[in-house]
PDB file with SEQRES, HELIX, SHEET and CRYST1 records, atoms N, CA, C and O in Angstrom:
SEQRES   1 A   82  MET SER GLU GLN GLU ILE ILE LEU ARG LEU LYS LYS ILE          
SEQRES   2 A   82  VAL GLU PRO TYR VAL GLN ARG LEU GLU GLY LEU ASN ASN          
SEQRES   3 A   82  PHE ARG GLU GLU THR ASP PHE LEU ARG ASP LEU GLU ILE          
SEQRES   4 A   82  ASN SER ALA ASN LEU VAL ASP VAL VAL LEU ASP VAL GLU          
SEQRES   5 A   82  ASP GLU PHE ASP ILE MET ILE ASP ASN ASP SER MET ASP          
SEQRES   6 A   82  GLY MET LEU THR VAL GLY ASP ALA LYS ASP ILE ILE GLN          
SEQRES   7 A   82  ASN LYS ILE GLY                                              
HELIX    1 AA1 GLU A    3  VAL A   14  1                                  12    
HELIX    2 AA2 GLU A   15  TYR A   17  5                                   3    
HELIX    3 AA3 LEU A   21  ASN A   25  1                                   5    
HELIX    4 AA4 SER A   41  PHE A   55  1                                  15    
HELIX    5 AA5 ASN A   61  ASP A   65  1                                   5    
HELIX    6 AA6 VAL A   70  ILE A   81  1                                  12    
CRYST1    1.000    1.000    1.000  90.00  90.00  90.00 P 1           1          
ATOM      1  N   MET A   1     -39.466 -68.636 198.469  1.00  0.00           N  
ATOM      2  CA  MET A   1     -40.757 -68.046 198.870  1.00  0.00           C  
ATOM      3  C   MET A   1     -41.790 -69.088 199.037  1.00  0.00           C  
ATOM      4  O   MET A   1     -41.928 -69.945 198.164  1.00  0.00           O  
ATOM      5  N   SER A   2     -42.508 -69.075 200.078  1.00  0.00           N  
ATOM      6  CA  SER A   2     -43.524 -70.036 200.397  1.00  0.00           C  
ATOM      7  C   SER A   2     -44.727 -69.922 199.546  1.00  0.00           C  
ATOM      8  O   SER A   2     -44.981 -68.855 198.986  1.00  0.00           O  
ATOM      9  N   GLU A   3     -45.489 -70.972 199.416  1.00  0.00           N  
ATOM     10  CA  GLU A   3     -46.738 -70.926 198.681  1.00  0.00           C  
ATOM     11  C   GLU A   3     -47.752 -69.934 199.339  1.00  0.00           C  
ATOM     12  O   GLU A   3     -48.470 -69.209 198.650  1.00  0.00           O  
ATOM     13  N   GLN A   4     -47.775 -69.936 200.656  1.00  0.00           N  
ATOM     14  CA  GLN A   4     -48.662 -69.078 201.359  1.00  0.00           C  
ATOM     15  C   GLN A   4     -48.295 -67.582 201.080  1.00  0.00           C  
ATOM     16  O   GLN A   4     -49.189 -66.758 200.887  1.00  0.00           O  
ATOM     17  N   GLU A   5     -47.033 -67.257 201.060  1.00  0.00           N  
ATOM     18  CA  GLU A   5     -46.606 -65.933 200.791  1.00  0.00           C  
ATOM     19  C   GLU A   5     -46.970 -65.525 199.397  1.00  0.00           C  
ATOM     20  O   GLU A   5     -47.330 -64.370 199.173  1.00  0.00           O  
ATOM     21  N   ILE A   6     -46.890 -66.454 198.420  1.00  0.00           N  
ATOM     22  CA  ILE A   6     -47.276 -66.100 197.037  1.00  0.00           C  
ATOM     23  C   ILE A   6     -48.795 -65.801 196.938  1.00  0.00           C  
ATOM     24  O   ILE A   6     -49.246 -64.876 196.263  1.00  0.00           O  
ATOM     25  N   ILE A   7     -49.553 -66.672 197.676  1.00  0.00           N  
ATOM     26  CA  ILE A   7     -51.017 -66.552 197.708  1.00  0.00           C  
ATOM     27  C   ILE A   7     -51.441 -65.155 198.327  1.00  0.00           C  
ATOM     28  O   ILE A   7     -52.307 -64.453 197.804  1.00  0.00           O  
ATOM     29  N   LEU A   8     -50.782 -64.818 199.449  1.00  0.00           N  
ATOM     30  CA  LEU A   8     -51.093 -63.542 200.107  1.00  0.00           C  
ATOM     31  C   LEU A   8     -50.669 -62.350 199.167  1.00  0.00           C  
ATOM     32  O   LEU A   8     -51.356 -61.329 199.137  1.00  0.00           O  
ATOM     33  N   ARG A   9     -49.626 -62.474 198.462  1.00  0.00           N  
ATOM     34  CA  ARG A   9     -49.270 -61.385 197.607  1.00  0.00           C  
ATOM     35  C   ARG A   9     -50.190 -61.316 196.443  1.00  0.00           C  
ATOM     36  O   ARG A   9     -50.483 -60.211 195.986  1.00  0.00           O  
ATOM     37  N   LEU A  10     -50.705 -62.486 195.886  1.00  0.00           N  
ATOM     38  CA  LEU A  10     -51.672 -62.520 194.836  1.00  0.00           C  
ATOM     39  C   LEU A  10     -52.943 -61.808 195.299  1.00  0.00           C  
ATOM     40  O   LEU A  10     -53.494 -60.993 194.559  1.00  0.00           O  
ATOM     41  N   LYS A  11     -53.409 -62.101 196.500  1.00  0.00           N  
ATOM     42  CA  LYS A  11     -54.631 -61.494 197.008  1.00  0.00           C  
ATOM     43  C   LYS A  11     -54.542 -60.008 196.998  1.00  0.00           C  
ATOM     44  O   LYS A  11     -55.479 -59.323 196.588  1.00  0.00           O  
ATOM     45  N   LYS A  12     -53.382 -59.480 197.461  1.00  0.00           N  
ATOM     46  CA  LYS A  12     -53.204 -58.054 197.485  1.00  0.00           C  
ATOM     47  C   LYS A  12     -53.208 -57.454 196.044  1.00  0.00           C  
ATOM     48  O   LYS A  12     -53.652 -56.324 195.841  1.00  0.00           O  
ATOM     49  N   ILE A  13     -52.715 -58.219 195.076  1.00  0.00           N  
ATOM     50  CA  ILE A  13     -52.627 -57.750 193.753  1.00  0.00           C  
ATOM     51  C   ILE A  13     -54.092 -57.715 193.090  1.00  0.00           C  
ATOM     52  O   ILE A  13     -54.469 -56.761 192.410  1.00  0.00           O  
ATOM     53  N   VAL A  14     -54.856 -58.810 193.346  1.00  0.00           N  
ATOM     54  CA  VAL A  14     -56.213 -58.808 192.673  1.00  0.00           C  
ATOM     55  C   VAL A  14     -57.302 -57.971 193.369  1.00  0.00           C  
ATOM     56  O   VAL A  14     -58.334 -57.652 192.778  1.00  0.00           O  
ATOM     57  N   GLU A  15     -57.054 -57.643 194.581  1.00  0.00           N  
ATOM     58  CA  GLU A  15     -58.047 -56.902 195.391  1.00  0.00           C  
ATOM     59  C   GLU A  15     -58.653 -55.777 194.744  1.00  0.00           C  
ATOM     60  O   GLU A  15     -59.879 -55.666 194.780  1.00  0.00           O  
ATOM     61  N   PRO A  16     -57.863 -54.835 194.089  1.00  0.00           N  
ATOM     62  CA  PRO A  16     -58.530 -53.682 193.433  1.00  0.00           C  
ATOM     63  C   PRO A  16     -59.485 -53.999 192.230  1.00  0.00           C  
ATOM     64  O   PRO A  16     -60.322 -53.191 191.828  1.00  0.00           O  
ATOM     65  N   TYR A  17     -59.301 -55.182 191.717  1.00  0.00           N  
ATOM     66  CA  TYR A  17     -60.079 -55.593 190.545  1.00  0.00           C  
ATOM     67  C   TYR A  17     -61.329 -56.478 190.846  1.00  0.00           C  
ATOM     68  O   TYR A  17     -62.153 -56.760 189.976  1.00  0.00           O  
ATOM     69  N   VAL A  18     -61.411 -56.906 192.174  1.00  0.00           N  
ATOM     70  CA  VAL A  18     -62.451 -57.804 192.564  1.00  0.00           C  
ATOM     71  C   VAL A  18     -63.856 -57.096 192.563  1.00  0.00           C  
ATOM     72  O   VAL A  18     -64.003 -55.995 193.095  1.00  0.00           O  
ATOM     73  N   GLN A  19     -64.828 -57.732 191.977  1.00  0.00           N  
ATOM     74  CA  GLN A  19     -66.232 -57.310 191.962  1.00  0.00           C  
ATOM     75  C   GLN A  19     -67.100 -58.005 193.042  1.00  0.00           C  
ATOM     76  O   GLN A  19     -68.142 -57.513 193.476  1.00  0.00           O  
ATOM     77  N   ARG A  20     -66.591 -59.170 193.429  1.00  0.00           N  
ATOM     78  CA  ARG A  20     -67.391 -60.044 194.344  1.00  0.00           C  
ATOM     79  C   ARG A  20     -66.602 -60.278 195.583  1.00  0.00           C  
ATOM     80  O   ARG A  20     -65.745 -61.160 195.628  1.00  0.00           O  
ATOM     81  N   LEU A  21     -66.894 -59.457 196.649  1.00  0.00           N  
ATOM     82  CA  LEU A  21     -66.032 -59.395 197.830  1.00  0.00           C  
ATOM     83  C   LEU A  21     -66.114 -60.818 198.647  1.00  0.00           C  
ATOM     84  O   LEU A  21     -65.193 -61.169 199.385  1.00  0.00           O  
ATOM     85  N   GLU A  22     -67.231 -61.560 198.462  1.00  0.00           N  
ATOM     86  CA  GLU A  22     -67.341 -62.826 199.118  1.00  0.00           C  
ATOM     87  C   GLU A  22     -66.178 -63.775 198.661  1.00  0.00           C  
ATOM     88  O   GLU A  22     -65.553 -64.508 199.427  1.00  0.00           O  
ATOM     89  N   GLY A  23     -65.972 -63.663 197.316  1.00  0.00           N  
ATOM     90  CA  GLY A  23     -64.829 -64.449 196.766  1.00  0.00           C  
ATOM     91  C   GLY A  23     -63.572 -64.022 197.306  1.00  0.00           C  
ATOM     92  O   GLY A  23     -62.750 -64.909 197.536  1.00  0.00           O  
ATOM     93  N   LEU A  24     -63.259 -62.800 197.558  1.00  0.00           N  
ATOM     94  CA  LEU A  24     -62.012 -62.332 198.187  1.00  0.00           C  
ATOM     95  C   LEU A  24     -61.938 -62.808 199.606  1.00  0.00           C  
ATOM     96  O   LEU A  24     -60.871 -63.201 200.076  1.00  0.00           O  
ATOM     97  N   ASN A  25     -63.018 -62.780 200.276  1.00  0.00           N  
ATOM     98  CA  ASN A  25     -62.952 -63.319 201.727  1.00  0.00           C  
ATOM     99  C   ASN A  25     -62.628 -64.794 201.812  1.00  0.00           C  
ATOM    100  O   ASN A  25     -62.013 -65.221 202.789  1.00  0.00           O  
ATOM    101  N   ASN A  26     -63.019 -65.595 200.822  1.00  0.00           N  
ATOM    102  CA  ASN A  26     -62.739 -66.991 200.741  1.00  0.00           C  
ATOM    103  C   ASN A  26     -61.575 -67.281 199.805  1.00  0.00           C  
ATOM    104  O   ASN A  26     -61.596 -68.341 199.180  1.00  0.00           O  
ATOM    105  N   PHE A  27     -60.621 -66.485 199.663  1.00  0.00           N  
ATOM    106  CA  PHE A  27     -59.517 -66.489 198.786  1.00  0.00           C  
ATOM    107  C   PHE A  27     -58.603 -67.708 199.087  1.00  0.00           C  
ATOM    108  O   PHE A  27     -58.002 -67.796 200.157  1.00  0.00           O  
ATOM    109  N   ARG A  28     -58.522 -68.592 198.164  1.00  0.00           N  
ATOM    110  CA  ARG A  28     -57.689 -69.902 198.389  1.00  0.00           C  
ATOM    111  C   ARG A  28     -57.313 -70.430 196.966  1.00  0.00           C  
ATOM    112  O   ARG A  28     -57.719 -69.831 195.970  1.00  0.00           O  
ATOM    113  N   GLU A  29     -56.575 -71.497 196.871  1.00  0.00           N  
ATOM    114  CA  GLU A  29     -56.080 -71.991 195.621  1.00  0.00           C  
ATOM    115  C   GLU A  29     -57.149 -72.351 194.604  1.00  0.00           C  
ATOM    116  O   GLU A  29     -56.920 -72.350 193.395  1.00  0.00           O  
ATOM    117  N   GLU A  30     -58.284 -72.647 195.118  1.00  0.00           N  
ATOM    118  CA  GLU A  30     -59.379 -73.090 194.140  1.00  0.00           C  
ATOM    119  C   GLU A  30     -60.166 -71.858 193.669  1.00  0.00           C  
ATOM    120  O   GLU A  30     -61.052 -72.015 192.829  1.00  0.00           O  
ATOM    121  N   THR A  31     -59.900 -70.681 194.147  1.00  0.00           N  
ATOM    122  CA  THR A  31     -60.685 -69.504 193.785  1.00  0.00           C  
ATOM    123  C   THR A  31     -60.479 -69.233 192.297  1.00  0.00           C  
ATOM    124  O   THR A  31     -59.346 -69.156 191.821  1.00  0.00           O  
ATOM    125  N   ASP A  32     -61.537 -69.095 191.601  1.00  0.00           N  
ATOM    126  CA  ASP A  32     -61.557 -68.775 190.119  1.00  0.00           C  
ATOM    127  C   ASP A  32     -61.622 -67.221 189.995  1.00  0.00           C  
ATOM    128  O   ASP A  32     -62.447 -66.549 190.614  1.00  0.00           O  
ATOM    129  N   PHE A  33     -60.733 -66.728 189.188  1.00  0.00           N  
ATOM    130  CA  PHE A  33     -60.619 -65.262 189.036  1.00  0.00           C  
ATOM    131  C   PHE A  33     -61.880 -64.686 188.346  1.00  0.00           C  
ATOM    132  O   PHE A  33     -62.330 -63.603 188.720  1.00  0.00           O  
ATOM    133  N   LEU A  34     -62.430 -65.356 187.395  1.00  0.00           N  
ATOM    134  CA  LEU A  34     -63.600 -64.888 186.602  1.00  0.00           C  
ATOM    135  C   LEU A  34     -64.867 -65.216 187.386  1.00  0.00           C  
ATOM    136  O   LEU A  34     -65.724 -64.354 187.583  1.00  0.00           O  
ATOM    137  N   ARG A  35     -64.978 -66.419 187.815  1.00  0.00           N  
ATOM    138  CA  ARG A  35     -66.359 -66.918 188.470  1.00  0.00           C  
ATOM    139  C   ARG A  35     -66.428 -66.370 189.925  1.00  0.00           C  
ATOM    140  O   ARG A  35     -67.403 -65.721 190.303  1.00  0.00           O  
ATOM    141  N   ASP A  36     -65.377 -66.645 190.723  1.00  0.00           N  
ATOM    142  CA  ASP A  36     -65.461 -66.374 192.148  1.00  0.00           C  
ATOM    143  C   ASP A  36     -65.247 -64.937 192.553  1.00  0.00           C  
ATOM    144  O   ASP A  36     -65.868 -64.433 193.488  1.00  0.00           O  
ATOM    145  N   LEU A  37     -64.324 -64.267 191.806  1.00  0.00           N  
ATOM    146  CA  LEU A  37     -64.016 -62.889 192.088  1.00  0.00           C  
ATOM    147  C   LEU A  37     -64.657 -61.951 191.175  1.00  0.00           C  
ATOM    148  O   LEU A  37     -64.696 -60.747 191.431  1.00  0.00           O  
ATOM    149  N   GLU A  38     -65.189 -62.483 190.059  1.00  0.00           N  
ATOM    150  CA  GLU A  38     -65.857 -61.628 189.052  1.00  0.00           C  
ATOM    151  C   GLU A  38     -64.888 -60.590 188.485  1.00  0.00           C  
ATOM    152  O   GLU A  38     -65.294 -59.449 188.267  1.00  0.00           O  
ATOM    153  N   ILE A  39     -63.689 -60.923 188.250  1.00  0.00           N  
ATOM    154  CA  ILE A  39     -62.686 -60.008 187.640  1.00  0.00           C  
ATOM    155  C   ILE A  39     -62.972 -60.164 186.066  1.00  0.00           C  
ATOM    156  O   ILE A  39     -62.956 -61.267 185.519  1.00  0.00           O  
ATOM    157  N   ASN A  40     -63.231 -58.984 185.399  1.00  0.00           N  
ATOM    158  CA  ASN A  40     -63.561 -59.164 183.929  1.00  0.00           C  
ATOM    159  C   ASN A  40     -62.201 -59.424 183.200  1.00  0.00           C  
ATOM    160  O   ASN A  40     -61.128 -59.236 183.773  1.00  0.00           O  
ATOM    161  N   SER A  41     -62.295 -59.855 181.933  1.00  0.00           N  
ATOM    162  CA  SER A  41     -61.189 -60.316 181.190  1.00  0.00           C  
ATOM    163  C   SER A  41     -60.177 -59.184 181.000  1.00  0.00           C  
ATOM    164  O   SER A  41     -58.973 -59.432 181.056  1.00  0.00           O  
ATOM    165  N   ALA A  42     -60.639 -57.935 180.773  1.00  0.00           N  
ATOM    166  CA  ALA A  42     -59.808 -56.821 180.550  1.00  0.00           C  
ATOM    167  C   ALA A  42     -58.887 -56.631 181.874  1.00  0.00           C  
ATOM    168  O   ALA A  42     -57.670 -56.469 181.778  1.00  0.00           O  
ATOM    169  N   ASN A  43     -59.531 -56.662 183.045  1.00  0.00           N  
ATOM    170  CA  ASN A  43     -58.811 -56.483 184.283  1.00  0.00           C  
ATOM    171  C   ASN A  43     -57.888 -57.659 184.593  1.00  0.00           C  
ATOM    172  O   ASN A  43     -56.886 -57.502 185.291  1.00  0.00           O  
ATOM    173  N   LEU A  44     -58.236 -58.856 184.061  1.00  0.00           N  
ATOM    174  CA  LEU A  44     -57.343 -60.022 184.202  1.00  0.00           C  
ATOM    175  C   LEU A  44     -55.969 -59.762 183.575  1.00  0.00           C  
ATOM    176  O   LEU A  44     -54.942 -60.219 184.078  1.00  0.00           O  
ATOM    177  N   VAL A  45     -55.977 -59.006 182.446  1.00  0.00           N  
ATOM    178  CA  VAL A  45     -54.689 -58.644 181.847  1.00  0.00           C  
ATOM    179  C   VAL A  45     -53.954 -57.754 182.749  1.00  0.00           C  
ATOM    180  O   VAL A  45     -52.743 -57.920 182.896  1.00  0.00           O  
ATOM    181  N   ASP A  46     -54.601 -56.795 183.385  1.00  0.00           N  
ATOM    182  CA  ASP A  46     -53.936 -55.892 184.447  1.00  0.00           C  
ATOM    183  C   ASP A  46     -53.412 -56.764 185.556  1.00  0.00           C  
ATOM    184  O   ASP A  46     -52.308 -56.522 186.043  1.00  0.00           O  
ATOM    185  N   VAL A  47     -54.155 -57.770 185.980  1.00  0.00           N  
ATOM    186  CA  VAL A  47     -53.689 -58.673 187.094  1.00  0.00           C  
ATOM    187  C   VAL A  47     -52.366 -59.241 186.644  1.00  0.00           C  
ATOM    188  O   VAL A  47     -51.377 -59.159 187.372  1.00  0.00           O  
ATOM    189  N   VAL A  48     -52.329 -59.833 185.421  1.00  0.00           N  
ATOM    190  CA  VAL A  48     -51.146 -60.494 184.961  1.00  0.00           C  
ATOM    191  C   VAL A  48     -50.003 -59.565 184.909  1.00  0.00           C  
ATOM    192  O   VAL A  48     -48.920 -59.959 185.340  1.00  0.00           O  
ATOM    193  N   LEU A  49     -50.124 -58.366 184.428  1.00  0.00           N  
ATOM    194  CA  LEU A  49     -49.100 -57.366 184.409  1.00  0.00           C  
ATOM    195  C   LEU A  49     -48.621 -56.952 185.785  1.00  0.00           C  
ATOM    196  O   LEU A  49     -47.431 -56.709 185.989  1.00  0.00           O  
ATOM    197  N   ASP A  50     -49.563 -56.870 186.746  1.00  0.00           N  
ATOM    198  CA  ASP A  50     -49.215 -56.584 188.058  1.00  0.00           C  
ATOM    199  C   ASP A  50     -48.292 -57.734 188.748  1.00  0.00           C  
ATOM    200  O   ASP A  50     -47.321 -57.502 189.469  1.00  0.00           O  
ATOM    201  N   VAL A  51     -48.757 -58.948 188.406  1.00  0.00           N  
ATOM    202  CA  VAL A  51     -48.033 -60.166 188.884  1.00  0.00           C  
ATOM    203  C   VAL A  51     -46.588 -60.084 188.340  1.00  0.00           C  
ATOM    204  O   VAL A  51     -45.619 -60.257 189.080  1.00  0.00           O  
ATOM    205  N   GLU A  52     -46.483 -59.827 187.075  1.00  0.00           N  
ATOM    206  CA  GLU A  52     -45.140 -59.693 186.446  1.00  0.00           C  
ATOM    207  C   GLU A  52     -44.237 -58.707 187.237  1.00  0.00           C  
ATOM    208  O   GLU A  52     -43.088 -58.974 187.591  1.00  0.00           O  
ATOM    209  N   ASP A  53     -44.841 -57.612 187.459  1.00  0.00           N  
ATOM    210  CA  ASP A  53     -44.076 -56.517 188.268  1.00  0.00           C  
ATOM    211  C   ASP A  53     -43.740 -56.963 189.609  1.00  0.00           C  
ATOM    212  O   ASP A  53     -42.593 -56.869 190.046  1.00  0.00           O  
ATOM    213  N   GLU A  54     -44.709 -57.445 190.274  1.00  0.00           N  
ATOM    214  CA  GLU A  54     -44.632 -57.877 191.750  1.00  0.00           C  
ATOM    215  C   GLU A  54     -43.507 -58.913 191.927  1.00  0.00           C  
ATOM    216  O   GLU A  54     -42.675 -58.804 192.828  1.00  0.00           O  
ATOM    217  N   PHE A  55     -43.509 -59.898 191.058  1.00  0.00           N  
ATOM    218  CA  PHE A  55     -42.575 -61.038 191.134  1.00  0.00           C  
ATOM    219  C   PHE A  55     -41.333 -61.033 190.226  1.00  0.00           C  
ATOM    220  O   PHE A  55     -40.495 -61.934 190.210  1.00  0.00           O  
ATOM    221  N   ASP A  56     -41.305 -59.873 189.438  1.00  0.00           N  
ATOM    222  CA  ASP A  56     -40.197 -59.659 188.519  1.00  0.00           C  
ATOM    223  C   ASP A  56     -40.093 -60.841 187.567  1.00  0.00           C  
ATOM    224  O   ASP A  56     -38.997 -61.379 187.408  1.00  0.00           O  
ATOM    225  N   ILE A  57     -41.209 -61.288 186.907  1.00  0.00           N  
ATOM    226  CA  ILE A  57     -41.179 -62.394 186.034  1.00  0.00           C  
ATOM    227  C   ILE A  57     -41.828 -61.968 184.701  1.00  0.00           C  
ATOM    228  O   ILE A  57     -42.362 -60.863 184.600  1.00  0.00           O  
ATOM    229  N   MET A  58     -41.786 -62.800 183.730  1.00  0.00           N  
ATOM    230  CA  MET A  58     -42.486 -62.585 182.389  1.00  0.00           C  
ATOM    231  C   MET A  58     -43.478 -63.751 182.234  1.00  0.00           C  
ATOM    232  O   MET A  58     -43.073 -64.905 182.369  1.00  0.00           O  
ATOM    233  N   ILE A  59     -44.696 -63.499 181.971  1.00  0.00           N  
ATOM    234  CA  ILE A  59     -45.687 -64.529 181.793  1.00  0.00           C  
ATOM    235  C   ILE A  59     -46.097 -64.546 180.332  1.00  0.00           C  
ATOM    236  O   ILE A  59     -46.635 -63.566 179.816  1.00  0.00           O  
ATOM    237  N   ASP A  60     -45.842 -65.654 179.678  1.00  0.00           N  
ATOM    238  CA  ASP A  60     -46.125 -65.781 178.161  1.00  0.00           C  
ATOM    239  C   ASP A  60     -47.590 -66.020 177.999  1.00  0.00           C  
ATOM    240  O   ASP A  60     -48.302 -66.281 178.969  1.00  0.00           O  
ATOM    241  N   ASN A  61     -48.023 -65.935 176.833  1.00  0.00           N  
ATOM    242  CA  ASN A  61     -49.459 -66.024 176.500  1.00  0.00           C  
ATOM    243  C   ASN A  61     -50.024 -67.381 176.883  1.00  0.00           C  
ATOM    244  O   ASN A  61     -51.140 -67.443 177.399  1.00  0.00           O  
ATOM    245  N   ASP A  62     -49.275 -68.509 176.644  1.00  0.00           N  
ATOM    246  CA  ASP A  62     -49.812 -69.794 176.971  1.00  0.00           C  
ATOM    247  C   ASP A  62     -50.004 -69.858 178.507  1.00  0.00           C  
ATOM    248  O   ASP A  62     -51.055 -70.317 178.954  1.00  0.00           O  
ATOM    249  N   SER A  63     -49.104 -69.451 179.264  1.00  0.00           N  
ATOM    250  CA  SER A  63     -49.306 -69.378 180.708  1.00  0.00           C  
ATOM    251  C   SER A  63     -50.397 -68.482 181.149  1.00  0.00           C  
ATOM    252  O   SER A  63     -51.145 -68.795 182.075  1.00  0.00           O  
ATOM    253  N   MET A  64     -50.498 -67.345 180.482  1.00  0.00           N  
ATOM    254  CA  MET A  64     -51.693 -66.408 180.820  1.00  0.00           C  
ATOM    255  C   MET A  64     -53.001 -67.087 180.552  1.00  0.00           C  
ATOM    256  O   MET A  64     -53.950 -66.889 181.311  1.00  0.00           O  
ATOM    257  N   ASP A  65     -53.100 -67.866 179.528  1.00  0.00           N  
ATOM    258  CA  ASP A  65     -54.335 -68.499 179.157  1.00  0.00           C  
ATOM    259  C   ASP A  65     -54.671 -69.538 180.221  1.00  0.00           C  
ATOM    260  O   ASP A  65     -55.853 -69.804 180.437  1.00  0.00           O  
ATOM    261  N   GLY A  66     -53.754 -70.101 180.852  1.00  0.00           N  
ATOM    262  CA  GLY A  66     -53.894 -71.123 181.774  1.00  0.00           C  
ATOM    263  C   GLY A  66     -54.076 -70.650 183.192  1.00  0.00           C  
ATOM    264  O   GLY A  66     -54.269 -71.469 184.090  1.00  0.00           O  
ATOM    265  N   MET A  67     -54.022 -69.350 183.424  1.00  0.00           N  
ATOM    266  CA  MET A  67     -54.097 -68.709 184.754  1.00  0.00           C  
ATOM    267  C   MET A  67     -55.547 -68.434 185.159  1.00  0.00           C  
ATOM    268  O   MET A  67     -55.938 -67.269 185.225  1.00  0.00           O  
ATOM    269  N   LEU A  68     -56.352 -69.451 185.431  1.00  0.00           N  
ATOM    270  CA  LEU A  68     -57.748 -69.292 185.693  1.00  0.00           C  
ATOM    271  C   LEU A  68     -58.080 -69.246 187.228  1.00  0.00           C  
ATOM    272  O   LEU A  68     -59.082 -68.648 187.622  1.00  0.00           O  
ATOM    273  N   THR A  69     -57.268 -69.853 188.041  1.00  0.00           N  
ATOM    274  CA  THR A  69     -57.423 -69.939 189.444  1.00  0.00           C  
ATOM    275  C   THR A  69     -56.234 -69.368 190.239  1.00  0.00           C  
ATOM    276  O   THR A  69     -55.148 -69.201 189.682  1.00  0.00           O  
ATOM    277  N   VAL A  70     -56.417 -69.088 191.452  1.00  0.00           N  
ATOM    278  CA  VAL A  70     -55.336 -68.679 192.295  1.00  0.00           C  
ATOM    279  C   VAL A  70     -54.244 -69.738 192.295  1.00  0.00           C  
ATOM    280  O   VAL A  70     -53.064 -69.401 192.203  1.00  0.00           O  
ATOM    281  N   GLY A  71     -54.600 -70.965 192.392  1.00  0.00           N  
ATOM    282  CA  GLY A  71     -53.606 -72.048 192.345  1.00  0.00           C  
ATOM    283  C   GLY A  71     -52.839 -72.122 191.029  1.00  0.00           C  
ATOM    284  O   GLY A  71     -51.631 -72.361 191.051  1.00  0.00           O  
ATOM    285  N   ASP A  72     -53.484 -71.929 189.901  1.00  0.00           N  
ATOM    286  CA  ASP A  72     -52.850 -71.854 188.644  1.00  0.00           C  
ATOM    287  C   ASP A  72     -51.796 -70.741 188.657  1.00  0.00           C  
ATOM    288  O   ASP A  72     -50.660 -70.978 188.246  1.00  0.00           O  
ATOM    289  N   ALA A  73     -52.144 -69.527 189.122  1.00  0.00           N  
ATOM    290  CA  ALA A  73     -51.289 -68.450 189.206  1.00  0.00           C  
ATOM    291  C   ALA A  73     -50.094 -68.709 190.124  1.00  0.00           C  
ATOM    292  O   ALA A  73     -48.974 -68.298 189.818  1.00  0.00           O  
ATOM    293  N   LYS A  74     -50.325 -69.377 191.229  1.00  0.00           N  
ATOM    294  CA  LYS A  74     -49.248 -69.765 192.170  1.00  0.00           C  
ATOM    295  C   LYS A  74     -48.270 -70.603 191.503  1.00  0.00           C  
ATOM    296  O   LYS A  74     -47.067 -70.355 191.587  1.00  0.00           O  
ATOM    297  N   ASP A  75     -48.760 -71.647 190.801  1.00  0.00           N  
ATOM    298  CA  ASP A  75     -47.924 -72.608 190.113  1.00  0.00           C  
ATOM    299  C   ASP A  75     -47.061 -71.895 189.081  1.00  0.00           C  
ATOM    300  O   ASP A  75     -45.844 -72.081 189.069  1.00  0.00           O  
ATOM    301  N   ILE A  76     -47.618 -71.141 188.277  1.00  0.00           N  
ATOM    302  CA  ILE A  76     -46.951 -70.366 187.213  1.00  0.00           C  
ATOM    303  C   ILE A  76     -45.822 -69.524 187.848  1.00  0.00           C  
ATOM    304  O   ILE A  76     -44.682 -69.542 187.385  1.00  0.00           O  
ATOM    305  N   ILE A  77     -46.171 -68.794 188.909  1.00  0.00           N  
ATOM    306  CA  ILE A  77     -45.152 -67.891 189.534  1.00  0.00           C  
ATOM    307  C   ILE A  77     -44.029 -68.802 190.184  1.00  0.00           C  
ATOM    308  O   ILE A  77     -42.847 -68.467 190.106  1.00  0.00           O  
ATOM    309  N   GLN A  78     -44.408 -69.905 190.795  1.00  0.00           N  
ATOM    310  CA  GLN A  78     -43.374 -70.774 191.301  1.00  0.00           C  
ATOM    311  C   GLN A  78     -42.386 -71.281 190.273  1.00  0.00           C  
ATOM    312  O   GLN A  78     -41.174 -71.338 190.484  1.00  0.00           O  
ATOM    313  N   ASN A  79     -42.984 -71.650 189.131  1.00  0.00           N  
ATOM    314  CA  ASN A  79     -42.129 -72.169 188.015  1.00  0.00           C  
ATOM    315  C   ASN A  79     -41.199 -71.028 187.445  1.00  0.00           C  
ATOM    316  O   ASN A  79     -40.049 -71.287 187.091  1.00  0.00           O  
ATOM    317  N   LYS A  80     -41.721 -69.779 187.369  1.00  0.00           N  
ATOM    318  CA  LYS A  80     -40.957 -68.750 186.858  1.00  0.00           C  
ATOM    319  C   LYS A  80     -39.864 -68.257 187.800  1.00  0.00           C  
ATOM    320  O   LYS A  80     -38.783 -67.893 187.339  1.00  0.00           O  
ATOM    321  N   ILE A  81     -40.124 -68.236 189.143  1.00  0.00           N  
ATOM    322  CA  ILE A  81     -39.071 -67.822 190.088  1.00  0.00           C  
ATOM    323  C   ILE A  81     -38.174 -68.902 190.477  1.00  0.00           C  
ATOM    324  O   ILE A  81     -37.184 -68.659 191.166  1.00  0.00           O  
ATOM    325  N   GLY A  82     -38.479 -70.184 190.046  1.00  0.00           N  
ATOM    326  CA  GLY A  82     -37.582 -71.285 190.234  1.00  0.00           C  
ATOM    327  C   GLY A  82     -37.290 -71.538 191.638  1.00  0.00           C  
ATOM    328  O   GLY A  82     -36.533 -72.455 191.956  1.00  0.00           O  
TER     329      GLY A  82                                                      
END                                                                             
């Protein structure tokens, strides 16, 4: 699976939780889930659960704590799907 495909799937996953549409319009690896998209911490847990379902992976707590940007999430997904 390509990096671009992962990013596009991530964008689709986070879209329902985004409070700041400008951040969604500029969605890229540097996009910060909390700052740029204004996804609250409770919804960030939902994003992680949705990512697990979408990519059929399990994300441990340490990985979840490090998932601050789209790029972080992409790297975690790539490592998990091998």
